[in-house]
Residue, then its C-alpha position, 0 to 999 in steps of 0.5 A: m500499500i505504501g508503495k501505491l502512495k509513493e508512486a503518486t508522489s514520485t513525479l508531477s503527473n502519476p497515474y491518478l491524475k492522468k485517469w482523472k484528466n482522461a475522465g474529463k474532470a479538472i485539476i486545481g493547483y495550490p502551494c499553501t496549506f491555507v487554500p481550503e481543499e474542500i472548496i475544490h474537492a466540493a466543486g468535482m475537482l481534484p485539489y493538487r498541492l504545487r510542488g517543485i521536484g524534478t528541477t534540473s535548473l532555475s533559469i525561468g526562476d531566477t529570471y522572474f524572482g532574482p537570486v535572494i529568494c527561496s528556491f521553492p517558489k522558484c522551482v514551482l515557476q521553473l516548472a510552470g514555465q517548462e509547461s509541466y504544470r500544463f495539466l492543471d486547469g487552474v492555480i489558487i496562489t496565496n501569501g503563505c509568506d512573501s515569496m509566495r505572495r510573489l509567485d502569483e506576480c512573477w507567474r502572470k508575468a511569466g505568463e506573458d512572455i512564454a505562452g501557454i503557461l497561465p492557466g485558464y483559472f488563476r486566482y490570488f487568495g488572500v489569508p490574514h496574518k492574525t486570528a482576531s474576530y475581524s480577521f476570521d470575518w474578513f477570512e470567511q468574505e475571502i472564502r466566499e469569493l473564492i467559491r463564487s469565483i470559481e462557480e462563475h468561471f467553471g460554471l458550476q454551483i458549490t452547495d453547502s451540502a457538497l461542502r459538508k460532504s467534502i468536510r466529512l471526507y477530509n475529516s475522515s482522511r486526516k483522522l486516519l492520518q493522525r492514527i498513522d502519526e501515532l503509529r510512527s512516534c510510538p515506542e516501537v516505530r510501526i513507519s519510517g519517517q521518509d514513509a510517512l511523509a510519502v503517505v502524506l504528500a500522496g493525498s494532494s495529488m490523487p482523489r481524496e476517496r481513493y486516498t482514504s480507502i487506501l489509508e484505512g488498509l495502511v493503518k490496519t497493516l501498520e497496527s500489527a507491523p514489526g517496529l523499527a525504532e531498535g538501536k536509533k535515535r529519534l528526531m523531530l523534522v521542524g522548518s520550511a516546506s520539506d517534500d523530499l523523501d531523499f532529504i529524509r532518507l539521508i537523515e535516517d541513514s545516518g542511523a536515525i529514525v524520524v518520529a514527528d515533525t511540524l512541516c506544511f508538508g507533513a503533520r501540519s496539514y492534518l492536525d486540526l479537523t473541521d467542525e461538521k456543525g453549522d455554516p461549512v464556510s464559517a467552519l473552514s475558515r476557523r479550521y484553516l487561520s487557527n493554524s497557528l503552527c505556521p511562522r507567518m501567524f503573527g503573535y503565536y510563537r509561544n504556541r508553536l513552542s509549546c507544540i514542538l515541546d509537546t510532541a517532542k515529549k510524546a514522541r521521546v524525541d532524542g533531538v530536533i532538526l531545525q531545518n530552513i530553505r536559504f532565504c526562507d525568511l520566516h523559518g530562518s528567523e524563527n529556528g534560532i529562537f527555538e534553538r535558544d529555547l528548546e536547548r534551554r529546556g535540555l532538547p538537543c537541536m541541529r540549525m540547517e540551511r538548505e536548498y529545495g529540491p535535489l540534494v546538491e549539498t549531500g556531503r555537507i549535510r551528512m557531515r552535520l548529520d554525523a557530528f549531530m548523531e555523535r552529540i546526542s549517542 
């Protein structure tokens, strides 16, 4: 079952997407966990998390972004400029960070210069940085405008009934992912960090109904699976967006096992459920805007620190890797404060700056990991 899920994560356009497109159905890309997937699903379309995997050059990304910018949005734009995302029927960009906000501007400008790379539906979706009462009101209105925009462009209707059905489905799959997370962090460790990340990634690139069905079978398999933890140091991964399975494999090849994370491609995407009662749009606004684990949300550092400490204690973590993509202002700044506060509480940390994409610095990263493993042994 994990093999099927890894198949969905290995390339941009996997067999599930091809089958979906062959059936004449639409696919909508989005780059950030603050975009409510349930809205896209309720419209009868497939929500697809944008990734930058497989890039071998940044000639297009560097042209429009410039050099001092996080490499994740540059990789996404590079793939768009190479027409690797031609299978998308639409894209929703949000201000997950300032570099991601600029992806909206740069993709639009590149679309003027390179024919055919801008999808017919291309929308900017604004997300507040605070959770005051007026922020929820504003965000709810933004979601309603997004719904109207999708309805008008694609000539369909997103009903409350369809939204409630999608909310229930996504809650079901998130509960299953939470159970898998428990099986990863338990004393025996039933699933490796690499496989756990692959399981989560697959959910953003295949039909949710099929995905949930696979998760149900996987949970049953893992509950009786042999343990993997013997003789290995238990690590937690914190920081910038990371969808690179090779990066996790490199960590685990050092004699460790990743038993917990707070990544937006990982645990951050499934920790919270949506209220299934009342108005579905209001429920979605509360669920998505309450995601305080992302450093883009102002005034919630102590919440994020407490989450790391609680998760580390529950998962019996021996050390924390605080990684950030080079020029990631949000995670790069906060990781320094995390290191100070976690070390004061007796939790060993290693800060690591890296580039997004293929592991071009394998030797340096391996040397840093070996030194950290020696420290916590």
